[in-house]
C-alpha positions as CSV (number, residue, x, y, z in Angstrom):
1,M,-9.1,32.6,-4.5
2,E,-9.9,34.5,-7.7
3,A,-9.2,37.7,-5.8
4,H,-5.6,36.6,-5.2
5,S,-5.0,35.8,-8.9
6,N,-3.5,39.2,-9.8
7,G,-0.1,40.4,-11.0
8,T,2.7,40.4,-8.4
9,S,5.9,42.3,-8.6
10,A,9.0,40.2,-9.3
11,L,10.5,41.7,-6.1
12,A,7.5,40.8,-3.9
13,A,8.4,38.4,-1.0
14,G,5.0,36.6,-1.3
15,V,1.3,37.1,-1.6
16,K,0.4,40.8,-1.0
17,A,-2.7,42.4,0.5
18,L,-5.4,43.3,-1.9
19,F,-6.7,46.8,-2.6
20,D,-10.1,46.3,-1.0
21,G,-9.5,47.9,2.4
22,T,-9.4,44.6,4.2
23,Q,-6.5,44.1,6.6
24,A,-3.6,41.8,5.5
25,A,-4.3,39.5,8.5
26,S,-7.8,38.9,7.2
27,H,-6.5,37.9,3.8
28,A,-4.1,35.6,5.5
29,Q,-6.9,34.1,7.6
30,A,-9.1,33.5,4.5
31,L,-6.2,31.8,2.7
32,W,-5.6,29.6,5.8
33,R,-9.2,28.5,5.8
34,F,-9.1,27.7,2.2
35,L,-5.9,25.5,2.6
36,A,-7.2,23.9,5.8
37,N,-10.4,22.8,4.0
38,E,-10.1,19.0,3.7
39,A,-11.7,19.1,0.2
40,V,-8.7,21.1,-1.0
41,T,-6.2,18.4,-1.7
42,P,-2.8,18.7,-3.5
43,E,-4.3,16.6,-6.3
44,R,-7.1,19.1,-6.9
45,L,-4.7,22.1,-6.7
46,T,-2.5,20.4,-9.3
47,G,-5.4,20.1,-11.8
48,P,-5.2,23.7,-13.0
49,L,-1.4,23.5,-13.3
50,L,-1.7,20.5,-15.6
51,A,-4.3,22.3,-17.7
52,L,-1.9,25.3,-17.9
53,A,1.0,23.0,-18.8
54,H,-1.0,21.5,-21.8
55,A,-1.8,25.0,-23.1
56,A,1.7,26.3,-22.5
57,V,3.4,23.4,-24.3
58,E,1.1,23.7,-27.3
59,E,1.9,27.4,-27.6
60,S,5.6,27.5,-26.6
61,C,7.2,24.2,-27.5
62,D,8.3,23.0,-31.0
63,A,9.7,19.4,-30.9
64,Y,10.3,18.7,-27.2
65,V,9.3,19.8,-23.6
66,L,12.3,20.3,-21.3
67,S,11.6,19.0,-17.8
68,V,14.1,20.4,-15.3
69,H,14.3,18.7,-11.9
70,D,16.1,20.2,-8.9
71,G,15.7,20.7,-5.2
72,S,16.5,23.5,-2.7
73,R,16.7,23.6,1.1
74,I,14.7,26.0,3.2
75,N,16.5,26.8,6.5
76,D,14.0,27.4,9.3
77,R,16.3,26.6,12.3
78,T,15.0,29.6,14.3
79,H,11.3,28.8,13.8
80,D,10.8,26.6,16.9
81,S,7.0,26.6,16.5
82,K,7.4,24.4,13.3
83,K,7.5,20.9,14.8
84,D,7.9,19.1,11.4
85,R,11.3,20.5,10.6
86,K,14.1,18.1,9.8
87,Q,17.8,18.2,10.0
88,L,18.9,18.3,6.4
89,T,22.7,18.3,6.6
90,H,24.6,19.7,9.6
91,A,23.2,20.5,13.0
92,T,22.2,24.1,12.2
93,D,20.7,23.1,8.7
94,V,17.2,22.5,10.0
95,G,14.1,23.1,7.9
96,Y,12.6,21.7,4.8
97,E,13.4,20.6,1.3
98,L,11.5,21.6,-1.8
99,Q,11.8,19.3,-4.8
100,S,10.5,20.8,-8.1
101,S,9.9,19.8,-11.7
102,L,9.8,22.8,-14.0
103,L,8.6,22.5,-17.7
104,V,10.7,24.7,-20.0
105,S,10.2,25.7,-23.6
106,D,12.6,24.1,-26.1
107,R,12.2,27.2,-28.3
108,D,13.7,29.9,-26.1
109,G,14.2,28.3,-22.6
110,A,11.3,30.2,-21.1
111,P,9.8,28.6,-17.9
112,L,6.3,27.4,-18.4
113,V,4.8,25.8,-15.3
114,A,5.9,23.6,-12.3
115,P,3.3,20.8,-12.4
116,A,5.0,18.6,-9.7
117,Q,6.6,19.6,-6.4
118,N,7.5,17.8,-3.1
119,W,7.7,19.3,0.3
120,V,10.0,17.2,2.5
121,T,9.5,17.3,6.3
122,A,10.5,15.3,9.3
123,E,7.1,13.6,9.2
124,G,7.3,12.6,5.6
125,V,6.8,14.1,2.1
126,W,3.9,16.1,0.8
127,Q,3.6,15.5,-3.0
128,S,1.5,17.6,-5.3
129,R,0.6,14.5,-7.4
130,Q,-1.2,12.7,-4.6
131,G,-3.4,13.6,-1.6
132,G,-1.8,12.2,1.5
133,L,1.5,12.5,3.3
134,V,4.1,9.9,2.3
135,P,5.3,8.8,5.8
136,E,8.8,7.6,4.7
137,E,11.0,9.6,2.4
138,P,12.3,7.4,-0.5
139,S,15.7,8.0,-1.9
140,H,15.9,11.1,-4.1
141,L,16.5,9.2,-7.3
142,D,13.9,6.6,-6.7
143,E,11.3,9.3,-6.0
144,L,12.5,11.2,-9.0
145,M,11.9,8.2,-11.2
146,E,8.3,8.0,-9.9
147,R,7.9,11.7,-10.6
148,M,9.3,11.4,-14.1
149,T,6.9,8.5,-14.9
150,W,4.0,10.6,-13.5
151,L,4.9,13.5,-15.7
152,E,4.9,11.3,-18.8
153,Q,1.3,10.2,-18.2
154,P,-0.6,13.4,-19.0
155,G,0.6,13.3,-22.7
156,F,1.7,16.9,-23.3
157,G,1.9,16.3,-27.1
158,R,5.7,16.6,-27.2
159,P,8.4,14.2,-25.9
160,L,9.7,15.1,-22.5
161,V,13.5,15.6,-22.0
162,H,14.3,15.2,-18.3
163,I,17.3,17.5,-17.3
164,I,19.0,16.7,-14.0
165,D,22.1,17.9,-12.1
166,R,25.0,15.8,-10.9
167,E,22.9,14.1,-8.2
168,A,21.6,11.8,-10.9
169,D,25.1,10.5,-11.7
170,S,23.8,6.9,-11.3
171,V,24.3,4.4,-14.1
172,G,21.6,2.1,-12.6
173,H,19.0,4.8,-12.8
174,W,20.1,5.8,-16.4
175,R,19.4,2.2,-17.4
176,Q,16.0,2.2,-15.7
177,W,15.0,5.5,-17.5
178,S,16.2,4.2,-20.8
179,E,14.3,0.9,-20.4
180,A,11.2,3.0,-19.7
181,D,11.9,4.8,-23.1
182,Q,12.5,8.2,-21.4
183,L,14.7,10.9,-22.7
184,W,17.2,12.4,-20.3
185,L,20.2,14.7,-19.9
186,V,22.4,14.4,-16.8
187,R,25.5,16.3,-15.7
188,I,28.0,13.7,-14.5
189,K,31.4,13.7,-12.9
190,A,34.2,13.6,-15.6
191,G,36.0,10.7,-14.0
192,S,33.0,8.4,-13.5
193,T,33.4,4.9,-14.7
194,M,30.8,2.3,-15.7
195,R,30.4,-1.2,-17.1
196,F,29.2,-1.0,-20.7
197,Q,28.9,-3.9,-23.2
198,G,30.9,-6.2,-20.9
199,R,33.8,-3.8,-20.4
200,R,34.7,-1.0,-17.9
201,C,35.0,2.4,-19.4
202,K,34.8,6.1,-18.5
203,A,31.3,7.5,-18.9
204,E,32.6,10.7,-20.4
205,A,34.3,8.7,-23.2
206,E,31.1,6.9,-24.0
207,C,29.2,10.2,-24.2
208,L,31.8,11.6,-26.7
209,E,31.5,8.3,-28.7
210,F,27.8,8.8,-28.7
211,Q,28.2,12.3,-30.1
212,R,30.5,10.9,-32.9
213,A,27.9,8.3,-33.9
214,R,25.0,10.6,-34.5
215,E,24.1,14.1,-35.3
216,V,23.7,16.5,-32.3
217,V,22.8,20.1,-32.0
218,C,24.4,22.3,-29.3
219,D,24.2,26.0,-29.0
220,G,22.6,26.2,-32.4
221,K,25.5,24.4,-34.1
222,T,25.0,21.0,-35.8
223,G,27.6,18.3,-35.8
224,G,27.4,15.0,-37.7
225,P,29.3,11.7,-37.1
226,G,32.9,12.5,-36.2
227,Q,32.2,16.1,-35.4
228,H,31.6,17.8,-32.1
229,P,29.7,21.1,-32.1
230,A,30.6,21.4,-28.5
231,T,32.2,19.2,-25.8
232,T,30.6,19.4,-22.4
233,S,32.6,17.6,-19.7
234,G,30.2,15.2,-17.9
235,A,27.2,15.3,-20.2
236,A,25.2,12.1,-20.8
237,V,22.1,11.4,-22.9
238,R,20.1,8.4,-23.7
């Protein structure tokens, strides 16, 4: 595998053949044998990524580690030979889903490493953090909570701030994350309502009240109580 650890063009579609005269098919066969080896588990492949994450955080992060969570669909509807494809949304949206957690520098937003990923199939979910196939796919947010907890365990030396898109607009999960003392930032729908301190209110209004109550920094500008350096519709933090 060391032979494949070389620089790749940003425009390359994938792993390229090496400059040793061997045919590309031979390289592909060697890689297949490596991945088909039962001793090569997702957990063992994740080990070097965690080591890289520790080194990258120490070098590139100041006060926090930004942990960005997102997913993407891979449409393989014409690849009939792949028997583990699943229908993702409509009838022609058939393939797989990749769920990734990417660590990002709080200094300049540079990507560091993706230490946790899931590959969702019709048979279940392959997770980089454990060896076997999870036969039943949990709900996205329940699985995400497990992934966030797993990412907190290695102890990167900086607090993690989990950043999630509107899919995480779920007050129940916010409360679970807060009870677990996790830091998070979620994009929410502007008109969302929730029950807070015995009363029903708009989530956006409570976020603005939170900004008034403490100093926040946004786009390099600092605002204290009663000031808003920036107002982002639908932003929520613990």
